[in-house]
KEMI-129661 format. One record per residue (C-alpha): x, y, z; residue in three letters; residue number from 1. Coordinates in steps of 0.25 Angstrom, whole numbers, plus 5000, padded with zeros to 4 digits. Layout:
<rec px="X" py="Y" pz="Z" res="ala" n="NUM"/>
...
***
This chain:
<rec px="5316" py="5393" pz="5480" res="met" n="1"/>
<rec px="5310" py="5403" pz="5470" res="glu" n="2"/>
<rec px="5310" py="5399" pz="5455" res="ala" n="3"/>
<rec px="5317" py="5409" pz="5446" res="thr" n="4"/>
<rec px="5316" py="5413" pz="5431" res="thr" n="5"/>
<rec px="5327" py="5417" pz="5422" res="lys" n="6"/>
<rec px="5323" py="5427" pz="5411" res="arg" n="7"/>
<rec px="5331" py="5426" pz="5398" res="leu" n="8"/>
<rec px="5329" py="5434" pz="5385" res="tyr" n="9"/>
<rec px="5330" py="5430" pz="5370" res="arg" n="10"/>
<rec px="5329" py="5438" pz="5357" res="ala" n="11"/>
<rec px="5317" py="5434" pz="5349" res="ala" n="12"/>
<rec px="5313" py="5436" pz="5335" res="glu" n="13"/>
<rec px="5298" py="5438" pz="5338" res="arg" n="14"/>
<rec px="5289" py="5439" pz="5350" res="tyr" n="15"/>
<rec px="5285" py="5429" pz="5354" res="pro" n="16"/>
<rec px="5297" py="5421" pz="5349" res="pro" n="17"/>
<rec px="5295" py="5410" pz="5339" res="arg" n="18"/>
<rec px="5298" py="5396" pz="5342" res="asp" n="19"/>
<rec px="5310" py="5396" pz="5333" res="arg" n="20"/>
<rec px="5316" py="5407" pz="5342" res="glu" n="21"/>
<rec px="5317" py="5396" pz="5353" res="tyr" n="22"/>
<rec px="5326" py="5387" pz="5346" res="arg" n="23"/>
<rec px="5340" py="5385" pz="5350" res="thr" n="24"/>
<rec px="5351" py="5386" pz="5340" res="pro" n="25"/>
<rec px="5352" py="5370" pz="5340" res="ala" n="26"/>
<rec px="5337" py="5369" pz="5337" res="ala" n="27"/>
<rec px="5339" py="5379" pz="5326" res="gln" n="28"/>
<rec px="5348" py="5369" pz="5320" res="gly" n="29"/>
<rec px="5360" py="5378" pz="5322" res="arg" n="30"/>
<rec px="5374" py="5371" pz="5326" res="gln" n="31"/>
<rec px="5384" py="5377" pz="5335" res="pro" n="32"/>
<rec px="5398" py="5379" pz="5329" res="arg" n="33"/>
<rec px="5406" py="5366" pz="5330" res="pro" n="34"/>
<rec px="5416" py="5373" pz="5340" res="asp" n="35"/>
<rec px="5406" py="5379" pz="5349" res="ala" n="36"/>
<rec px="5409" py="5378" pz="5364" res="pro" n="37"/>
<rec px="5399" py="5370" pz="5373" res="glu" n="38"/>
<rec px="5392" py="5382" pz="5378" res="gln" n="39"/>
<rec px="5388" py="5386" pz="5364" res="glu" n="40"/>
<rec px="5384" py="5372" pz="5360" res="arg" n="41"/>
<rec px="5375" py="5372" pz="5373" res="arg" n="42"/>
<rec px="5369" py="5385" pz="5369" res="ser" n="43"/>
<rec px="5365" py="5379" pz="5355" res="trp" n="44"/>
<rec px="5354" py="5372" pz="5362" res="asp" n="45"/>
<rec px="5349" py="5384" pz="5370" res="ala" n="46"/>
<rec px="5341" py="5397" pz="5368" res="leu" n="47"/>
<rec px="5349" py="5410" pz="5369" res="ser" n="48"/>
<rec px="5344" py="5420" pz="5380" res="ala" n="49"/>
<rec px="5349" py="5432" pz="5387" res="trp" n="50"/>
<rec px="5348" py="5437" pz="5402" res="asp" n="51"/>
<rec px="5343" py="5451" pz="5398" res="thr" n="52"/>
<rec px="5333" py="5456" pz="5387" res="pro" n="53"/>
<rec px="5344" py="5466" pz="5383" res="glu" n="54"/>
<rec px="5353" py="5455" pz="5379" res="ala" n="55"/>
<rec px="5342" py="5448" pz="5371" res="ala" n="56"/>
<rec px="5339" py="5461" pz="5364" res="met" n="57"/>
<rec px="5354" py="5462" pz="5360" res="arg" n="58"/>
<rec px="5352" py="5449" pz="5353" res="ile" n="59"/>
<rec px="5339" py="5453" pz="5347" res="ala" n="60"/>
<rec px="5345" py="5466" pz="5341" res="arg" n="61"/>
<rec px="5357" py="5458" pz="5335" res="gly" n="62"/>
<rec px="5347" py="5448" pz="5328" res="ser" n="63"/>
<rec px="5340" py="5450" pz="5315" res="arg" n="64"/>
<rec px="5328" py="5443" pz="5320" res="ser" n="65"/>
<rec px="5326" py="5445" pz="5335" res="ala" n="66"/>
<rec px="5318" py="5457" pz="5339" res="arg" n="67"/>
<rec px="5313" py="5453" pz="5353" res="tyr" n="68"/>
<rec px="5318" py="5448" pz="5367" res="val" n="69"/>
<rec px="5310" py="5437" pz="5374" res="val" n="70"/>
<rec px="5312" py="5433" pz="5388" res="ser" n="71"/>
<rec px="5312" py="5419" pz="5394" res="phe" n="72"/>
<rec px="5308" py="5416" pz="5409" res="asp" n="73"/>
<rec px="5315" py="5403" pz="5413" res="ile" n="74"/>
<rec px="5310" py="5398" pz="5426" res="pro" n="75"/>
<rec px="5319" py="5389" pz="5435" res="asp" n="76"/>
<rec px="5316" py="5374" pz="5433" res="asn" n="77"/>
<rec px="5308" py="5376" pz="5420" res="cys" n="78"/>
<rec px="5317" py="5367" pz="5412" res="gly" n="79"/>
<rec px="5323" py="5378" pz="5404" res="val" n="80"/>
<rec px="5337" py="5381" pz="5407" res="thr" n="81"/>
<rec px="5347" py="5393" pz="5404" res="tyr" n="82"/>
<rec px="5361" py="5395" pz="5405" res="glu" n="83"/>
<rec px="5371" py="5407" pz="5403" res="pro" n="84"/>
<rec px="5378" py="5405" pz="5389" res="ser" n="85"/>
<rec px="5387" py="5414" pz="5381" res="gly" n="86"/>
<rec px="5388" py="5428" pz="5384" res="glu" n="87"/>
<rec px="5383" py="5434" pz="5397" res="pro" n="88"/>
<rec px="5368" py="5435" pz="5398" res="gly" n="89"/>
<rec px="5366" py="5424" pz="5388" res="his" n="90"/>
<rec px="5359" py="5411" pz="5392" res="phe" n="91"/>
<rec px="5355" py="5398" pz="5385" res="asp" n="92"/>
<rec px="5341" py="5393" pz="5387" res="ile" n="93"/>
<rec px="5342" py="5378" pz="5387" res="leu" n="94"/>
***
């Protein structure tokens, strides 16, 4: 069976992104709201990503600091996982 790679996109402040741009909300010390559903709590320990560069650019345009879109190529069986989360086209990188 041929290995596959999933490409996902993120808004970034700089190119190349700084290390701090790879911190999850939990790693930034932020807390989910107390009544957050399980999926939202799970996302707190993940990086947010999108399945198209256009979706990531939409996030960048709405941000005061993000001006770039970077891509992640995630090969199968590399130890990094991803799953759909929230709105269509959004993924959590775990």
